[in-house]
Every structure is written in C-alpha cells, then in structure tokens.
N, C-alpha and C positions, 0 to 999 in steps of 0.2 A: 386783504387777501380774503376771498370771502371761505367760509368751509363750506364744505358738498354739502352740509345739509340743510344747508342757508340756502344758496342755490334753490336745492331741490322744492325747499318748503315756500319760496317766491312761485315754482317753476308751479305746483300745486295750486295755488293761491289763482295765480293765471288761467290755468283750465278748470277751475268750477266754476269762475265766473266764464270765459266762452262760451262753456256747454249749455251754463243759464242765456247764455242770446243764442245757440242751436250752430254755431259755427259747429261743424265740421271737427274733429280728430288730425286726420290726416292738412285740415289749412291748421290749427292748431300748434303741429308739430313746425310748421314752414315758419309760423309765424314764430316760434320762442327759438328757431335759429336762429333767425335774421339780430334778436337782439341776445342769445348767450350761446353762439357759436359752439364750440366745444364742449361745452358743460350743459349744453343743454339735452332731456332725458330719451332716451329713449325711440321711436314713434309707437313700438310695442306698450310703452311703458304710459305712454300718452292714452292711447286707445285703453288701455285696466283703467286708469284712473278715473276716463270721462264714464268708462261703464261706473265704477265707483261711486260717480257721483253720480250717475242719473238713477240708483240704487236708493240713494238714501233721497227722507226727505228734503222738503223743504228748506229752510233754516238749519236744518241739523246734518252739513256737510260739515268734518271736518278735514283740517291741512294733515293732522298727525298720518303717520299707520297704524289702524289694527295691531293690539298686541296677536303675535303668533307665537308659538310654540318654537321654542328658538331663540326669538329675536329679543335682545337688549330692551326691558321695561322701561326704558328713557323719556322722558316727558316733555312737551314740545316748549 
C-alpha cells in the first residue's frame, strides 16, 4: 500500500506532464480520477498545481511543495 505522499507525488508529475501538453485542469482531474479513484486529489488542488506549473520556467518545475511557514521541511 502506498503512502499518501507517494500518490500525490505521482499525481503532481501527471499534472506537470499534461499541463505541458496544454490539457485543461478539469480534464486532467477527470483522467486522474479514472486512475486514482478515491486517492485522487481534489479538482481545486489540480487547478492550483496547474497554475504553479505554468508559473515555473520550463524545466524548472519541482514536484515537491515549496517550503512554507509552518510546514515540515521534509525532502522528496
């Protein structure tokens, strides 16, 4: 059984890839629901992650959350 973080890591990679192919966030979410079912992140999370990917420079997109105040500083 996979840890939640592993599933989210994989989903974030899928989001980055499909965003690069200009796929809409809602369609990305539908595709991910078909694969990940109940473990799929919420559509609002997909939209937020898509926006983050678009703001990054090409090739500079990280899959891990950036450090924020109050967040554990774990590495991927």
